Residue, then its C-alpha position, 0 to 999 in steps of 0.5 A: m236778381k244779379l248779373i253773374p259772369v259766365e266763367t267756368p266750363q260748367d257755366f258754359l255748359v249750363a249756358q248752352q243748355f239754357i239757350a238751346p230752345y231759343e237759339e234760332t233767334c239768338v245765334s250770334l249769342a250762341s256763337l259767343i257761348r260756343r267760343k267761350s267769350d269772357k263778356l257773357v253774364f247770366i241774369s240770375t235769381s241766385e246771389s252766388s258767383v256759382v250758378e246753382s240749380a240753373e234751370a230755376s235760377i237763370l232768367g237770361i244771358l247777356n253779352l256785355d259789349s258794344t253789341l249787346y246780344h241777349c236771350i231773355p225768354d220771359i221779360n216779365q220775370i226781369d226786375k228792372i231796378s236790379l238790372l239797372e243797378d248792375l248793367p252800368y258797372l259791368l259794361k266796359k264800353p258804350v253800347r253801339c247796338i242792341s241785337g236780338e229777339a224783338n220783345s227783349t230788344d224793346y225791353l233793353i232799349k229802355f235802359f239805353p234810350n233814343p237809338k238812332q235807327l231801329y230795324p224790325y226783322k222777320m226771323m226765318r228758318w230753312t225747312s225744305p231744300q227746294n230746288k237744291i243745287v249741287s253741293t260743294d266742299s270748301t275747295t270745289a266750285i259749283t258751275l252753273s249755266g252760263g259759266e258762272e261759278i260759286i267760290r269760297c272766298t279767302e283774304h285774297d278776294m278782299d279787294f274784289l269783295h270790298p265794293l259789294q260789302k260796302d254797298y251792303m253795309k250802306e243799305e243794311v246797317a248804316v245809321p243816319d249821319r254816319t258814314i261807312t268808311d273803307t277801313e270799317v268795311d275792310l275790318t268787317l270783311r277780315q272778320i268774316l273771312k277769318n271766322q265765317i264762310c263767305l261764298a261769292m258768285t263769279v261771272d267771267g272771273e268777276i265777283v258779282a254777288k256774295a253771301n256769308t254766314n254771320a254767326i255759327g252757333i251751337n245748333c244753328v247757322q245764321i246767314g247774312g251779308v247777301y248782296t248782288h251788284p245791281l247790274y246782275r240782279r234777277n239772275g238767281y245768284a242770291g238764291a244759289l248762294i243762300q242754298a249753297l250755304c244752307n247745304r253746307a250748314t245741313r251737312a254740318q247738322k246745323q239749322p240754317v236761319l236768317f233775318v230779313k227786314e219786314k218791309n223787304k218784300p222781294a227778299l222775303s219772297l225769295y227766302q220763302k221760295l227757297g224753303f224758309e219759314e217765319c220763326g220769330r221777330y228780331t230787332i236791331a237798335y243802332y246808336 
């Protein structure tokens, strides 16, 4: 068993075909395949640098970066000794996060033990456009009752989004003994606004809630970054933003998915009301 770089156009085509049945639980990895990242490797039974008879030889795909995304459909086929021999030599930087389907994340943690924080999630797919709000294109706002508007955010909204993004990151991704800095928040926001779709709810011109895509894959779009200012909760703002993102995804013929912490009962209830159903388990380990 070897780790073989995904390099050629044929390699990326094979990677897309391999990941397609599992994409709902690995949209971030699928987005890297779509963008032809240079940090992807096949886990393969082939000894060749060129993947031959791909359907039989490929056991998984890894993103060898500080965030280790993965798609390993059957961990029982993986030779732990061979993987352990290859991984350290191919990783160019320390692993800060392992993110993906629960069983595979649990398996990979054995190679990178003692994460500072482990978050279990339920993976959910959108199945029915219940209570669908008026759709919008990228240049038109949606007017709701009470004068609220949903807008598509740009870099000009950075300063207004910053407090919401920082609070979101503190609640959702911060690990113990690690402070979320303003620089880190701004860097994350710039990446979202450059590469993703970020929508915000405004009330009297003030941004009070946000949601964005955090990965645009081949056949799926993953929604995340959902956060409402505490003073404006229970007004349906998060649900309206999520449905607006789902509407956009389905118009682009992509399946909306998201993951929610297993203990977050209010969010789980909201997503179910919006038409999401559970489709798997997801785990993120932070180091």
